[in-house]
Structure formats: structure tokens, C-alpha cells
N, C-alpha and C positions, 0 to 999 in steps of 0.2 A: 343537407343531411343525406340526400340521395347519393351524392358523390362519395361520401364516406362509406355508405353501405356497399356501393359498387366496389370500392377499393378493398373492403374487408372480404368480399366474395372472391376477388382476384388473388389475394395474398393468403398464403398458408406457410407459416415460418417454422422451420425446425431449428432448435437451438441445442447445441451439444455442450454440455457443461453447465451446472447450476451453481457456480460460484457467484461472486458479486458482479462480474462482467455479464455473464449469461442472464442472471436474474434482472439486472438493470435493463438489458435489452428487452426481456420478456415483459416487464412492467410497462415500458414505454410503448410497446406495440399493443399490449392488452388495453391500455388506456384509450387507444384509437379504435378498439373493437376488432383488432386483427387476430385471427386464430394463431396460437403458438403451441408448440409441443416441445417440452424440455426433456433431454435425455441426460441422466446423471448416472455414472457407473457406480458410485458409492451409494450406501444406504442413506446417507445424510447429506443435506444441502450445505453449501457454503464454500466448497473447495478448500483452499489453503487457509481460509478464515472461517473455521467452523467450530462448533462446540463439541467437546468430548467429555466423557464421564470416566472418572477413575476413583476407586475407593468410595463409591457413592457420592462423589463430589463433582459438581459441574465445573469444568475447566474449558479453556479454548485451546485449539491446536497450536496457537502461538499468541502471546500477549501483545495485543495491538492497542493503539490509541488513535483517535482522529483529531484533526485540527479544526478550528472554527471556520477556516477558509475552505473546507471540503464541502462546498455548497451543494453540488449535485448529489453526493452521498447522503447528506443530511436531509435534503429535500425529498429524496426517494424514501428514506426511512419514515418520514412523516406522511408521505403520500399513501404508504401501505398500512398506516395505522399506528406508527410509533409516536412517541412523545420525547423530544430531545432532552428536555430538562429532567424528565423522570428516568429516561434510559441511560443517562450519563451523569457522572460526577464532573462538573465543569470547573476547571482551575485556570486562573490567569497564567500567562506565560511564566514559567520558572525553570531554571536549570540549576540543580543542586547536586554538586559532587561532594558528598559528605565530608566535612572538615577541610575541604580544599578550595571550594569555589561555590558561590551562591549568587544567582541572578534572579531577581523577581521584578516583574514589570508592574509599575503603578497603574492605576485606572485613569490613564490619560489618553487623549486621542493619538492615533498612530500618525507619524512614526515617533512622536515624542515619548511615548511609553517605553520604547526600546532604547532611545538615546539616553534618557534619564536612568534607565536600568543599567546600561553599560557604564555610565559615569559613577554609579553607586555600587557596582559589583564588588563582592568580596573575593579575595584570592588573586587579584591582579594589582600590579603597581599602578600609580597614578598615570604614568606614561603609557602603560598598556591600555588602561581604560580610555584615555583620550585617543589612542591609536585605533581602538576598536570602534569607538563612536564616529571618528572621522571616516573610517572605512565604510561604515554603513551609510553615512551621508553621501559619499562619493558614488556608492552603488545606486542610491536613490536618484541622484542627479543624472546618472546614466540610464535610468529606467530599468535597472537590473539587466542590461544587455551588454555582453562582453564587447560587442563591436563598437559600443559607445565609450568604452573605457580605454584611454590611451595606454599604449605599452611604453616601457622605458626605451630610451634611444638605443637603436641597434638591435632591438629584439623583434621577433616576428613569430607568428603562430605556425609557420610552415605552409608549404604550398597546398592550397585547397582546404586548409584547416580553418574552422570558425570557432573552435572550442579549445580549452586547455584543462588541465587537471586542477582540482581544488587546491592542492598543495602549491602548485605553480602560481595560482592567483594570490594566495596568501603571502607567498614569498615576495612577489612583485609589489605588494602593498604594505610591506613592513610589519606584518603580523608576526610577533615574536613566537618562538617555539613554545613558550609557556602559554601564551594567549591562544595559539592554535590548538594545543593539546587539551586545554580546559574549556574552550568555547566552540571554536569552529569545527574541530574534529567530532565531538559528540553530536553537534547539530547535523553534520554531514552523514555520519553513520546512522543516526535516527531517521533522516529523511530519505537517503539513497541506499542504505544498507551496502555501501561500498567504501572501502578505505580511501582516505583523502588523496593518497598518491596515485590512485586509479580513477577517482570519481570525476564526473563531468561538472566543471564549474558552472556552465550555463544552466544545466538542469537544477543544480542547487539554487542558483539565483532565481529561477522560475518559482520554486517553492517559497523562497524568502520573500519574493515580491508579493505573492498572494497572502502569505501569513503575516507579514510585518509592515506592509506599506499601504494597506487600505483602511479597514476599520480595526479598532483595537480588539474587538471580539474575534477577529479572524485568527489571532494568535493564541486564543484560548486552547487549552488541551482538554479533550473530552475522553474520559476514561469510562468504558462501558460497564454498567451495573449488571447487565445480563450477557449471556454468551453470544457469540457472533452469528450463530445460526438463528437464534431467536430474534436477534436485533433486526435483521433485514430479510435473509432468504426465506425463513419460515413464514413470515408475514407476506412476502412477495408471492409465495406459492398460493396462499389463500386468495390474494388479489387476482392472480392470473386465473385460477380455477373458477372464481366467481364470474369471470368474464368469458368463460367458455374454453379456456386453455387446459392443457394437460401437462402434468409433471410426472415423469417416469423415473423412479429411483431404482438402483441396482440394475440398470439397463445400459450397459456400455455399448458404444457404437464400434462396430468392427470395421466398417469401410464406408466410403462415399462413392456414389456413381453419378457423374454428371449426365444430364439429358439436355436436349435442345431448349426446352422451356422449363427447366427445373433441376432439382437435385434429389437423388434417392439416398436415404439413410438406411443402412443395413445393420441389423442387430441380431442377436441370437433368437430373439422373439419373432423376427420377421423383418420385412422391409416396409418403409413408408415413403411416400413421394411428397415433396414440398416445392413450392414456387421458389423459395430461397432458404439457404441454410447459413446460420451463424455458428462458426466453430469457436467456442469460448472455453477451450480446454487449456491446460498448461502447455508451454512450448513443445516439450518432448512429445506429448500426445498429439498435438496439432500436426507436427512434422510427420508422424506416423500416418495420419489420415490423409495428408496432402501428398505424400511422396509418390504414390502410384500415378498421379496425374502429371504428365510431362509438362503441361502448360504452367504448372506451379513450381517448377524446378528453381527459379530464382528466389521465390518466397521461401522455399524449404532451405535453400542455401543460407539465407539471412537468419532463419531460425536456428539452424545448426551452428552458425557462427557465434551465437550468443554464449557468453560465459555466465556462470551462476555463482551466487553467494548464499551462504547458509544463515539460518537463524536458529539458535538453541534457546529453548525456554525450559527452565527448571522450576517446578512447583515443589514447595516444601510445606507440609502440614505440621505446624507446631501446635502446642497447647493453645487454647483460645485466648489466654491472657497476653500472648506474645504479639507485639505490634512494633511498627517502625515509627520514627519521628514524623514522617509525612506519608501521605498516600502514595506518592511517587518520588523517588530520588535516585541519584546515580552514585556510583563509586568511581574513584579515580585510580587508574592503573591497577585494577583488580580484574579477576576473571569476570565477575558480574559487572555489567555496564549500567543496567537499569533495574531497580527493584520496585515492585508494586505490592502494596499492602492490601490484599483483597478484603480484609476485614473493614478497613476504612472506605473502600470503594464499593463493595457489594455485600457487606455483612457476612462474609465468609471468614470469621475470626480465626486468627492464627495461620492463615494461608498466605504465604509469600511467594511471589513469582519473580524469578531472576531471569533477565533476558540478556543474551550475548549475541550481538548482531555482527555479520560479516565474518570473513575468514580470520583464523588466529590459532594460537597454541591449544585452545580448548578442544579443537577437532582431533587432537592426538590422544585425548584422554578417554578412557572407558567411562561409562555413565556413572558408575559408583565412585570413580576417582574425581570426576567433575563435581558430583554432589558433595563429596568430602571437602573439596576446595571451597565451595560456596558456603557450606556450613561453617568452616573455619573463618571465612571472611565476615560472616554475620556475627560470629562470636567476637572477633577482634574489633569490628567497627561499632557494634551496638551492645556488646556485652550479653548477647543472647546465649545462655548456657544450656538451655533446654535442648533435648534431643528431638528431632522431628519424628512424628509418628510414622510418616511415610514420605517418600519423595517420588517424583515422576519427571524424567527428562524427555522432552519432545524435541527431536532434532529434525528440522526441515533442511536437508542438505542442498536442495535446489529451491530455496524459498523465493528468491528473486533473481532477476538478471543483474549482472554487473553493469552499473550505469556509467559507462566510460565516455570520454569525449568523442563527439562526432560519430556516435554509434548508429549504424544503419538499422532501423527497426522496421519490420514489415508493415505495410499499409493495411488498414482495415479492409479495403476493397481489393480482392485478389484479381488476377487476370481473368478468372471466370466470373462473369457479371452476377451470377446467382449465388456465389459463395463469398462470405465475408469472415473476417477474423476479429475476435474480441479478446481482450486480455491486457493486463498491465504492461506486457512486453511489446505491444503493438505501438505504432507511430503516435507520438504525442509529446507534449511539453513536460509531462510529469514522470517521475521515476516509478518504480514498482510499489505503488501504494493502493489502498482501497479506492481512493478518488481516481487514480489513473485507470483502474479496472472499470469502475463505473462509467467514467467518461467514454471509454472505448466501446462499451456496450450501448450507450446512448447514441454514439456516433453511428454505429451499425444500424440501429433502428431508424434513425433519421435519414440515413442514406437510402435505405429501402423505401421508406415512405416518400421521400422526395423524388427518387428516380421513377417510381411507379406512377406517382401523381402526375408527373410531367411527361410521361410516355417515354422515358429514357431506357427502361428495362426492355430487353428483347422479348 
């Protein structure tokens, strides 16, 4: 106990950004009794996964879902007082492209639940179903590692390359265009928010391995019944404050100043000195803070080189009697990719969320034009003739980084020992997901604790 008390006295951590990455780091440090102070430029916690209010209706900045394999995120939600079964609508793995494709996993042990689902899927020929099931079995035998999957004779990945695009992987393993467009492309877009012709095959395989190859429940889809600020960041704030920490909202950080034995955070309210700082802001903001420090030029160059992909979420408030056939389903070759019936999920009857991930033609439309397109799709697909009372388009134009093959991502530990980076864009096996953000924050917290405990920090 004395050692832990001494460690708490030695450390004083400043965390810039109160999204899922920053809050995860704060909770992990607060759990050990380490003083933390969070700086958030916005009035609300959560970053790009935050609750918003429109027309007196609680929404999210973007409609997200979690997978059962997001173990760190789910554990932290429970740690700060959440209840997974109450906070989420849990659905077994299903992929429904209305009228064109339907996959539903039976309640069997993994990976048999997926193999059986692929063999029974609607919307594919028997040959395509066997091809998809065989492909999954080959991936499993290779432990979902590209290096273990033999290439066709005469093919190579290129000098120094260890990764390929998802579309190249599918072509090399005989996945037909119909099969790719109905199964693998929707999965890739949902997981990586990157088109298949650009997306990293290895990162997609990392997600598939965790979701489809361990426990059946790992592939469950968890749709939140409450907004994403309430789900974790707001609870984490109470957890941190109860353990002596501080959370400062509407308090943006203007600059960072390194010292021999710590870091200084400078805001309009004044300056504070910390033993360590975790920068858990989006990439653009992180680059702005790091750019003045010449030692960090290579890190800034990596951040600047990242490409980004958008996510558009369109909320439509219909009369309360309007509902979809399922709580969540997709559309095939429409503007809308995924639809969420918030009435079935969260009791917000008549509220439908349409999600459009990654780049596409929708970016060229004005919001009113996009709303008209989606309203027309809902009328054509489901016979919804009612007029929405209101709609709201939320366009995150830099929602995620483009998860491309062999992408150099900045390490959590910067060349300055007292400065670390957290965020879904930092080095890791996962794409830009909530789980990726949480893992990065936990990695920063663990690194600080480990280095200080063993006397490695200067």
C-alpha cells in the first residue's frame, strides 16, 4: 500500500481531450489513486461519440454500435457504473440488406454459428454460400494473419509490404462481385469506415478474428439505449472526481511546454504543471499542439499524412406509429447504408437514423437534398408515406482515419518521455472504433504506471 501511495504522490497527469480515449486513460489512472486533470475544449464530454439534443430530442453525434468483442470498452462502462444488459439492446449477429440479402447467426458456438449462417444466407447462390464459408475456414486456419495465407503462384505483396487491400484479398480467394458487395463490403465499411479498394485487409481480419472466432457472444451487436455521453464519459467523470480528479470543460489547451521533469499545459485560464501529459485529441488538434516541438517532427509528419473518411448520420422524426421491420437493417445500393429504429432500440418512437459511412456521392449533396433522397428510399423500401416532422443531418467529415494497408500510425509514446498520445488513430491492431480509442487510452495509462513503478521515467 505504501508503494502505491508514493506512486500517487509522484504522478500528476494532465489529459487533453475527454473523448473515449481520454476518459479511458483517466479511469485507469484514477483507479490506482493517481491524480488526473482532464481538459476538454467543448462544453460536453465524449468527443466524436457524444450526445446532442435537437428539437428537444436526445440524439448522438453519430449513430454507433458496439460488438460483443469490445471487451475493454464494455468492462470500463461497467466499472464506472453501467449495466451492459440495461444500457444496450443486444442482438445476435445479423446482416440484413432489405429484400436482397439476409444473414442471421444461430445460437451455436463460434465459429460454427457463422459457418451455418453463411450456408443458410439468403441472397446468394449455393456456390457463393459455399465459397464464403470456405473462405472463413481458410482465414481461421491461418489465424486471421495474411502472412499465413498463401498467395497465388507468381503473386507478391511488393517489397516491404505485409498487407494488401480488402478487395485484393477477396479477388484472390474467389469471392464473387455479388458476394463481395452484399457481405464483405458492408462488413468492411462498418468495421473500418474505409472503401474495400482502399481498406487494410489485415486490420479487417483483426476485427473478424475477435468478433467471429472466439465466443459466440463476441459477435453480438450492442445498440445503445442511451446517448454516448451518458453511456461512458459522464459516468467516468463522476468516477474520476470521486477519486480526487478534475474535469474542466470549455477549457481548450492552447499550447504545451516541455520541462526537464514534466510538461506544462497552457490554457486561457492559466497554466498547470504535470508530471506527464496524455494528448487524447483528434489528429488535427494533436498535430497543432505537437508541431512547435522539433523533437516531435516525425510524429507530426505521421499525423499529417493520415487521410480521413466521413460519416453522415441523418435523423428523421416521423409520427410515432412509423417503425421499421427490424431495430437495425441495411439497404442495398442506396444512399442509406444502415437504418436504426430508435423506437425499438431506445423508446424514441418514430425516430429513424440513417447512416452513410465512408466517402461517396452523398458528399456532393446539400443536406436538404440528402434528406429528400433518404425519405424517398424509406417510402420505396417500406411504404412509409408519412412526412417527417423534422430531420437533422450530422456530417462528420473527418470522422475516422482511412485505414489503408501498411499504414504508419504514431506510437502512443512520443520521443518526449513525459508526453503520450491516445486516440483511435494511434498505433494498434484495430481501426478507428470506440474499442480502438479505449485501448489506446488504457495503453497510455499502463505505460505511465509501468515506467514510473520501475524507475524508467526520467
